[in-house]
C-alpha positions as CSV (number, residue, x, y, z in Angstrom):
1,X,-77.8,-101.3,187.0
2,X,-78.0,-97.5,186.7
3,X,-77.0,-95.7,183.6
4,X,-73.4,-94.3,183.6
5,X,-73.0,-90.8,184.8
6,X,-70.5,-89.8,182.1
7,X,-69.7,-91.3,178.7
8,X,-67.0,-89.7,176.5
9,X,-66.7,-91.2,173.0
10,X,-63.9,-90.8,170.4
11,X,-62.6,-87.5,171.9
12,X,-60.2,-85.6,169.6
13,X,-58.4,-82.4,170.4
14,X,-56.1,-80.5,168.0
15,X,-54.2,-77.3,168.6
16,X,-52.6,-75.1,166.0
17,X,-49.0,-74.4,167.0
18,X,-47.2,-73.1,164.0
19,X,-48.1,-74.3,160.5
20,X,-48.9,-77.9,161.6
21,X,-51.8,-79.0,163.9
22,X,-50.8,-80.9,167.0
23,X,-53.2,-83.8,167.9
24,X,-53.3,-84.3,171.6
25,X,-56.4,-86.6,171.9
26,X,-56.8,-89.1,169.1
27,X,-60.1,-90.8,169.8
28,X,-60.1,-91.2,173.6
29,X,-63.2,-92.9,175.1
30,X,-64.2,-93.6,178.7
31,X,-67.3,-94.4,180.8
32,X,-67.7,-93.4,184.4
33,X,-70.4,-94.9,186.6
34,X,-72.2,-93.3,189.5
35,X,-70.0,-93.2,192.6
36,X,-67.0,-94.7,190.7
37,X,-63.4,-93.4,191.0
38,X,-61.5,-93.8,187.8
39,X,-57.7,-93.1,187.7
40,X,-56.0,-92.0,184.5
41,X,-52.2,-92.5,184.4
42,X,-49.6,-91.8,181.8
43,X,-46.4,-89.8,181.1
44,X,-46.3,-86.0,181.0
45,X,-47.7,-84.5,177.8
46,X,-49.9,-87.4,176.6
47,X,-53.1,-85.5,177.0
48,X,-54.4,-86.3,180.6
49,X,-55.0,-82.7,181.6
50,X,-56.6,-81.9,178.2
51,X,-58.9,-84.9,178.7
52,X,-60.0,-83.5,182.1
53,X,-60.6,-80.0,180.7
54,X,-62.9,-81.4,178.1
55,X,-64.8,-83.6,180.6
56,X,-65.2,-80.6,182.8
57,X,-66.3,-78.4,179.7
58,X,-63.4,-76.0,180.3
59,X,-62.4,-76.8,176.7
60,X,-64.3,-78.1,173.7
61,X,-63.2,-81.2,171.7
62,X,-62.3,-81.0,168.1
63,X,-64.2,-84.3,167.6
64,X,-66.2,-86.8,169.6
65,X,-68.8,-86.2,172.3
66,X,-69.4,-86.1,176.0
67,X,-72.7,-87.3,177.5
68,X,-73.3,-86.3,181.1
69,X,-76.4,-87.8,182.8
70,X,-77.8,-88.6,179.4
71,X,-77.2,-85.1,177.8
72,X,-74.8,-84.3,175.0
73,X,-73.2,-81.4,176.9
74,X,-71.5,-79.6,174.0
75,X,-74.9,-79.0,172.5
76,X,-75.3,-76.4,175.2
77,X,-74.4,-72.7,174.9
78,X,-71.4,-71.3,176.8
79,X,-73.8,-70.0,179.4
80,X,-75.3,-73.5,179.7
81,X,-71.9,-75.0,180.1
82,X,-71.1,-72.6,182.9
83,X,-74.3,-73.6,184.7
84,X,-73.3,-77.3,184.3
85,X,-69.9,-76.6,185.8
86,X,-71.4,-74.6,188.7
87,X,-74.0,-77.2,189.6
88,X,-72.6,-80.6,188.6
89,X,-68.8,-80.6,188.6
90,X,-66.2,-80.0,191.3
91,X,-62.5,-79.4,190.4
92,X,-59.4,-80.2,192.4
93,X,-56.1,-79.0,191.0
94,X,-52.5,-79.6,191.9
95,X,-51.9,-76.0,192.9
96,X,-55.0,-75.7,195.2
97,X,-56.2,-72.4,193.6
98,X,-57.3,-71.0,197.0
99,X,-57.9,-67.3,197.4
100,X,-55.2,-66.0,199.6
101,X,-57.2,-63.2,201.2
102,X,-60.0,-65.6,202.3
103,X,-60.1,-68.0,205.2
104,X,-60.4,-71.7,204.8
105,X,-64.1,-71.5,205.6
106,X,-64.7,-68.6,203.1
107,X,-62.8,-70.5,200.3
108,X,-64.8,-73.6,200.9
109,X,-68.1,-71.7,200.9
110,X,-67.6,-70.3,197.4
111,X,-69.2,-73.0,195.2
112,X,-72.4,-72.8,197.3
113,X,-72.5,-69.0,197.2
114,X,-72.0,-69.1,193.4
115,X,-75.1,-71.4,193.3
116,X,-76.9,-68.7,195.3
117,X,-77.3,-70.9,198.4
118,X,-78.1,-68.7,201.4
119,X,-74.9,-67.6,203.3
120,X,-75.8,-69.4,206.5
121,X,-76.4,-72.7,204.7
122,X,-73.2,-72.3,202.6
123,X,-71.3,-71.6,205.9
124,X,-72.8,-74.7,207.5
125,X,-72.0,-76.9,204.4
126,X,-68.4,-75.6,204.3
127,X,-67.9,-76.1,208.1
128,X,-69.1,-79.7,207.9
129,X,-67.0,-80.5,204.8
130,X,-63.8,-79.0,206.4
131,X,-64.6,-81.0,209.6
132,X,-64.7,-84.1,207.4
133,X,-61.2,-83.6,206.2
134,X,-59.9,-82.8,209.7
135,X,-59.8,-79.0,209.6
136,X,-62.3,-78.0,212.2
137,X,-59.6,-76.1,214.0
138,X,-58.4,-74.3,210.9
139,X,-61.6,-72.6,209.7
140,X,-60.3,-69.1,210.3
141,X,-56.9,-69.6,208.9
142,X,-55.9,-68.2,205.5
143,X,-54.0,-70.3,202.9
144,X,-50.6,-68.8,203.8
145,X,-51.1,-70.1,207.4
146,X,-51.8,-73.7,206.2
147,X,-49.5,-76.5,205.1
148,X,-49.7,-77.9,201.6
149,X,-51.7,-80.9,202.7
150,X,-54.1,-78.7,204.6
151,X,-54.6,-76.4,201.6
152,X,-55.4,-79.4,199.4
153,X,-57.9,-80.6,202.0
154,X,-59.6,-77.2,201.8
155,X,-59.7,-77.6,198.0
156,X,-61.3,-81.0,198.3
157,X,-63.9,-79.7,200.8
158,X,-64.6,-76.7,198.5
159,X,-65.1,-79.1,195.5
160,X,-67.7,-81.1,197.4
161,X,-69.6,-78.2,199.0
162,X,-71.5,-77.4,195.8
163,X,-72.9,-81.0,195.9
164,X,-71.5,-82.0,192.5
165,X,-72.1,-85.3,190.9
166,X,-68.6,-85.4,189.4
167,X,-65.2,-84.5,190.8
168,X,-62.3,-83.9,188.3
169,X,-58.9,-84.0,190.0
170,X,-55.7,-83.1,188.2
171,X,-52.6,-84.4,190.1
172,X,-54.2,-83.4,193.4
173,X,-51.3,-84.8,195.4
174,X,-48.5,-83.8,193.1
175,X,-47.2,-81.1,195.4
176,X,-47.3,-83.3,198.5
177,X,-45.0,-85.8,200.1
178,X,-46.1,-89.4,199.9
179,X,-47.6,-89.6,203.4
180,X,-49.6,-86.4,203.1
181,X,-50.6,-87.3,199.5
182,X,-52.0,-90.7,200.7
183,X,-54.0,-89.0,203.4
184,X,-55.4,-86.4,201.1
185,X,-56.4,-88.9,198.4
186,X,-58.0,-91.2,201.0
187,X,-60.1,-88.2,202.3
188,X,-61.2,-87.4,198.8
189,X,-62.2,-91.0,198.0
190,X,-64.0,-91.4,201.3
191,X,-66.0,-88.2,201.0
192,X,-66.9,-88.9,197.4
193,X,-67.9,-92.5,198.1
194,X,-70.1,-91.4,201.1
195,X,-71.9,-88.8,198.9
196,X,-72.2,-91.0,195.8
197,X,-69.9,-88.7,193.8
198,X,-68.0,-90.0,190.7
199,X,-64.3,-89.1,190.5
200,X,-61.9,-88.9,187.5
201,X,-58.4,-88.6,188.8
202,X,-55.3,-87.8,186.8
203,X,-52.1,-88.9,188.5
204,X,-48.5,-90.0,187.8
205,X,-48.5,-92.0,191.1
206,X,-49.3,-95.6,190.2
207,X,-49.6,-96.7,193.8
208,X,-52.2,-94.0,194.3
209,X,-54.0,-95.0,191.1
210,X,-54.3,-98.6,192.2
211,X,-56.6,-97.6,195.1
212,X,-59.2,-96.3,192.5
213,X,-62.0,-98.6,191.4
214,X,-60.5,-98.7,187.8
215,X,-57.3,-97.5,186.2
216,X,-56.9,-96.4,182.6
217,X,-53.6,-95.6,180.9
218,X,-53.3,-92.7,178.5
219,X,-50.8,-93.2,175.7
220,X,-50.5,-91.4,172.4
221,X,-53.8,-89.6,172.9
222,X,-55.8,-92.8,173.6
223,X,-57.1,-94.5,176.7
224,X,-56.3,-98.2,177.2
């Protein structure tokens, strides 16, 4: 059996809000295997997004460690963490985060261009990824010309264009109706599975979570 892609151990995160520290994570641990989709569910405010931000190195833990592909990632400098995010991690957010002045194709190309992939190759990768999520006829459309479900499909294609090993998805279907949400989630899972990409998904939708390979519940800063 291959080694896990990601191992997070005893993660703690404290914030200073006023005179008293607020402990959001209190020793959360999880392991994610290669190609596995793990869903994290829980009420609002229990630390799910904080966990994702730490796993994606957008934030540093107060305590604990994150090992990615055998490396203790927070031993890296900030520049090293930025390189890790560019090359190994794809992000999918609830609010899409597409650039309004760019077309669907141009938005999807961005991760590859940031990795300095030649423009022709980046365009080809983006075109293929958008076709995989059923948007071949929307390549030239800007976000304002797309539905919410279509915008989230662009965001999923964009996350995969950089050929990451890990996708972190924070409520990716939270702004969509149930039918569109199910389709978007199915697209993300299928593409990740085909490419051998691991996924950590935060969701409040328990029916969506049940389609993941494994479900963890976050409660009081811990994963159970």
